[in-house]
N, C-alpha and C positions, 0 to 999 in steps of 0.2 A: 897272368893266368886268368881263367874265367872263374867268376864267383857269382852266386845268387845272393843279392843284397836287398834288404828293406831300406829304402833311401829317403822316403818322405812319408810323414804321418798321413794315414788314410789312403796311400797308394799301394798298388800291387807290387810284389817283388820283381826285381829285374835281373837279367843276366848282364854282367858288366866285366870289363877288364880291370884287374888290380895288380899291384906288384906281387911277385912271388915272395913268400915269407922266408925269413931267416931263422935258423935254429937258435932258440934262446939258451943261455948257459944252464946246464942241468936238464935241458929239454931236448926237443927233436922236431923235425919236420916229417910229416907223413904224406905220402901220395895217397889221396883218398880213393878207396876202392868201392865204397858205398856210403850213402848218407840218407837216413829216413826222414820223411816229412811227418809232422805232428800237429795235432790240434792246438798244442801249446804255442806253436808259431802263429797260428791264426789268432789265438787269444791276444798275444802281444801286439800283433798288427791291427787288431780291432780297437786298441786303446786310443782315447783322445790324447792330445798333446800334453795336457796337464797331468793326466794319470800316468802316461808313459814316462814323464819326467820323474815321477816318484820312485820308479824302479831303478833309476840311476843309469839307464842305458844311453848310449850315444848312437847317432846315425852318421854315416851309413852302418848297417849291421849285417854282416855275413851270417846267414842263417845256417841251421843244421846242428842239432845236439845229439843225434844218433849216428855216430860215425865209426866206420871201420877203415883202416888204412895200412899201408906198408911203410916201414921206416926207411927214409931215403937220406936223411942227414942228421947227425948228432951234434948237439951244442957242446961248448967247452965244459969238460968235467962230467959229462953224462956217462953213467955206467949202468949195467944191469939190463941193457937192451942192445941189439945189434942191428946194423943196416940190413934190411931184408925181412925183418920180423913182421909178422902180420898181427895186428892188435886192434882192440876196441879202445875208443877214447871215453873214459869215465866222464860223465856229464856234470859232476858237482865239484867245483873247485873252491875250497875253503881257505881260510887264513893259515891253517896249519898249526896254530898255537893255542886256540881256545880249547875249552874242555870238550866240546862236541867234536872238534877235529881230532883231538887226542884219542877219543873213543873210536875214531874211524867214521864218524857221522858228519862228513863234510857237507852233506845235504842240509844239515841243521846248523851250519857255522853261525856263531853268534855275531860275527862281524859282517855277515852278508855273503852268502855263497854266490859266485858267478858261474857261468857255464859257457862252453863253446857254443856259439849261436845266440847267447843272451849275456852280453857283457864282454865276451872274448870272441875272436874270429871263429866262425863255425865251420862245419865240414861240408857245406853245400858249395864246394869249390874243388879245384883240381889238387890243391895242397892245403894242409892245415898245420899251423905251429901248435905244439903241445908243450906246456911250461915245465913238466916234471914227469919222471918215470912213475911217480906215485899216481898219475892220472891215466895210466894205460893198463889194459888187461890182455895178455897174449891169447890168441885164438888158434895158433898153429895152422892146420890145413882146412879148417872149417870154412864154409861158404860165406864170404863177407856180406853178400846181399841178404842172406838169412840172418846173419849175426848182428848186423848194424842195429836193427830194431830192438835187440836185447837191452841196449843202453837205457831205454825208457819204456817201450811197450812191453818188454819182459821184466825189467828191474822193478818198475813201479808196482805192478800187481804182485810180483814175487815177495817184495818187502812187506806189503800189506797182509798177504796171506800168511807168511811166515810168522808175523807178529800175533796172528790169531789162530794158529794151528791148534792150540789147546782146546778151542771150541769145536773143532771138527772131528769129534769122536765118531765111532761107528754108529750109524743111524742118523747122523746129522745132515743138515741141508745148508747149502750155500746158494745165494742168489747173486747173479751178475746182471746189472742193469747197463745195457749198451754192449753189443757184441762186436764192436769195431776193432780198431787198431790195438787197443790194450785189452779190451774185453775178451776177444777170441783167444788171446794168450792166457788170460786169467782162467778161462774155462779149462784149458789143458793143464795148467799148473794145479788147479784144484783136483782134477782127476788123478794127476800123478802124485801129489803130495798128501792126499787124504782119501778117505772112503766116503766122503760126503756125496749126497745127492746134489747135482748141480742143475739149477733152474736159471735159464737165460731169459731176459726180457729185452725186447727191442721193438721198433716200429714195424708195422706190417710191411712185408717185403722179403727180399732174398736173405737178409741177415738172420732171419729166424731159422731158415734151413741151414745156413752157414754155421750157426751156433751148434746145431745138432751134429753137423759134419765133424766139428772139432771136439765133440765129446759131451755136450750138454745132454742130460737125461730128458729134459723138457725145455721147450722154447715157447714162450707166451708173448702175446702182444702187450707192450708196455702201456698199460692204461689202469685206471683206478681199480677196475675189477680184477686185475692181476693179483692184487694182494689177497683177495679171497681164494683165488685158485691156489696160491702158495700155501695158504692155511689148509686147504683141502688136501694138498699133497704132503702135508706134514702132520696129519691127524689133529689139526687145529692148533698146533704149537707155534707155528711160524718158523722162519729160518733162523739158524744159529749165527750166520754171517751174511751180511749184505754188502756188496761192493758196488758203489754207484760211480760208473765211469762217465756219466753225463753231468750229474749234479747241477742241472739247470731246469727251469720250468717246473713241471710237476714231479720230477723224479725224486727230489729229496723227501717229499712227503710220502711218495710211494715206497721209498726205501725204508722209512720208519714203519710204515704199515705192514711191510713184509716180514719184519723182524719179530722175534718172540722174547720171552723173559730171559734175562742174562745173555742176550745176544749182543753182537757188535754190528754197527753200521759204520762204514768207512766211505767218506765222500772223497773221490779221487779226481773226478772230472773238474774242468775249469769253467763250469757253466754259470757261476755266480748265483746259483739257486740257494734256497734256505728252507728249513723246516722248523716247526715248533717242537721244543724239547722241554720236558719238565714233569713235575709231579702230576700224575693222573693223565698225562698226554702220551708219554712213551711207555712201553711195557716195563715192568719192574726190572731194575738193575741193567737196563740196556746201556751199552757203552756206545757213544756217538763221537766220532773223531774225523779228522781229515788226514791226509797223508801226502808226503812230498818225497818222491823218488826213493832211493835206497842207498846203501853203502857200497863202496868198491868191493869189499869182501863178498857182499851178496851178488854183485855182478860176476865175480870170480866163480861163485858157486853155480850160477846159471850157466856159465861157459863150461864148467865141468859136467853139468847135467847134459848139455848139448853134445859133448864129446861121447857120452854114453848112449844117449838116445835123443836126437835132435827134436826140438819142438817143431810143430807144423805151423810155422809163421807164414801166413798168406801175404805174399809180396807182389807188387806190380812195379817193375823197373821202368824208369824214364831216363833218357839222356839228359845231361845237365842243361842243355839249351831249352828243354821242354819243362823245366821245373816250374815256371809260372803257370803253365797249363795244368800241371799236376796239383798245384795248390788250389786252383779253381775247382778241379774235380773233387778234391778233398772237401772243400767247402760245400759242394753240392751233394755230398755223400754218394759219389759215384764210384768209390773205390772200396772194395772189400779188403779188410786186413790193413796192410801198410804199404804206402807208396814209398819207393826207394829210388833216389837219384844215383845213377852210375856214371861218373865222369868219363 
């Protein structure tokens, strides 16, 4: 079968021929119907050899952690799913026995979470093996091209917003820094899950108009002066929740500057940025955290939400053979929303 693999440190991904997977005991093989591209892939492919080794990954690596597929083969002893079922592949595979996994938080597995695309064969291929029925979520007749990005572009902001919903009372404000693949979904989730005023920040260009299209009340250029504009739009109080989907360069300091007293700032992007936090630097009782993905239950909740009223996830489909080009376009910020490979 064809697969998109990262094969050499510092090199671009390649389309190669690999052996078809076999269904593991208790698991299955899916025929991939869609697989999303993500800046997390870019982050991993940007690591030098020494840093890459600290993550415990092996090369070659079949990419793709936002995958939808159709069950085509069941492994020995697999129950609870049938050939022909359409599913999403949950992206966080934990040990299953630590306290975090027992709570359903495999994304925080104490023994080290792996993911299809990062440590296990990913979905940027014609077929993908899945180790357990515990790592799939049925989607029924929903469009797999729209649903595949829910695995990360939907789940990651959903989990961060859900954890901070108590801050988004009537009259509150949420700021979204970066209106791209995750940010444009976050804007919609904020509008659907709360009554908050939503302010989007991004670089000058089409993403500002895009942010308003998907529901932002205001779209501002992401610059130092944006914090003062946020204060103006909140009667001087600052935002109650700030989600930074870039977390690189100047955005962490901007995120802190946009927040108010007893607010929360969540760094979600993989930009390796940082900000000063401490007494007299941040507003009083501001909570500052990072965030990693979400639980399978939360992915199930997103799918139920999509059954009732689909999110407007902006997708650009590419055939599998053009996946390397799609990654270049992603790097050059030439794709609004999410690029999705369709084998």
